[in-house]
N, C-alpha and C positions, 0 to 999 in steps of 0.2 A: 434665650433670645426671643425677640418679638419679630414675627414675619407677617407679610401680607402676600398670599399666594395668588398669582394671576390665574385666570381661567385656563389659559393655554398650557399651564404646567400640569394641571390635573389634580384630582382629589387624593390619589394614592400618596403623593409626596406630602400633601398637607396633613393627612392622617398620620403618616410616619413621623413627621416633625412634632406633632402633638404627643405621640407616644414617647418621644424622647424628652418630653418635659418642656417644650417650647410653647410660647404664647403665639397662637396662629390664627389669623383671620383669613378668610377667603373672599376674593372679589365676588364670586358667585353668590355670596350671602346677601349682597346688596343689589348687584345687577351684572348679569353675564355680558352685557353690552356696554359697560362703563368705559368711557374714553380713557386712554392712557394718561393724559395730563391730570384727569380727576383721580385716577388710581395713585399717581405719584403724590398728589396733594394730600390725599387721605393718609397715605403712608407717612408723609412728612409730619402732618399734624399730630398723628397718634404715635410717632416715633417707632415706625415699623420698617423693616428691611423688605424691599420688594423682591420676590422671586418670580421670574418670568422667562419666557423663551423669546420674547419680542425685542427686536433691536431698537425700536422706537424710544425705549426708555433711555438708552444711551444718548440719543439725539436730544431728548428733552433735558437731560441732566448736563450734558457737556456743551452742546451748541446753544441751547436756549437758556442755559444756566438756571433751570428750575431746581429749587432746593430739594434735597432728599437725605435719607438716613443710610443709604446704601442700596445697591442693586446687585442681585445675583442673577445672571443670565445662563440658562441651560438650553441653548439652541440645538436642534437636530439630535436630541438624545432620547432614547427610548424611556418609557416610564420606569422600568426596573433599573436602568442605568442612572436615572436621575437621583434615586435614593442613594445609591452607592457613591455617586459624585458629591452629593450634599454631605454625606458622612465625612468624606475626605476634606471638603472645604471647611467644614466646621472644626475639624481637628487640626488642620494645618494653617488655616488663614483666619482664625478667630479675631486676632488683633486688627487685621485689615477690614474685616466686617465691622468691627466696633468703631473704626475710624471713618466709616461711611464710604468705603471703596466701591467701585463698580467692578464686579468680578464676572468675567465671561469664561465659561467652562465648556470644553468639548471633551470628547473621549480621550484625547491625547495632549491637551494643552489647557493651562490656566493663565488667563490674562488679567492683571490687576491694574486698575487705573483710578486715579483720584481726580475729581473734577473741581 
């Protein structure tokens, strides 16, 4: 899979995703201060799935109807737990990811939404 990892998610998850054989870009490679709408546009243009902790991406995708290829949100989750949760998401929700879902994951809940 192809991912764009937001700065707020951290390098550890990006490195782990690469080790699993995924194509991973990191926002920090271009600019740590890139606005969310530009991140979403970059991801859409290059067919990348955004991984973030930021709820603004849901607003951009749902309320403002900005196109995207999928968004995975990991709010309020420790760095170590992010890796575990991503492993679960990739194994259980691959079809949702491929369909461009917005997936919000907490330690005890997965919410899947299509915009």
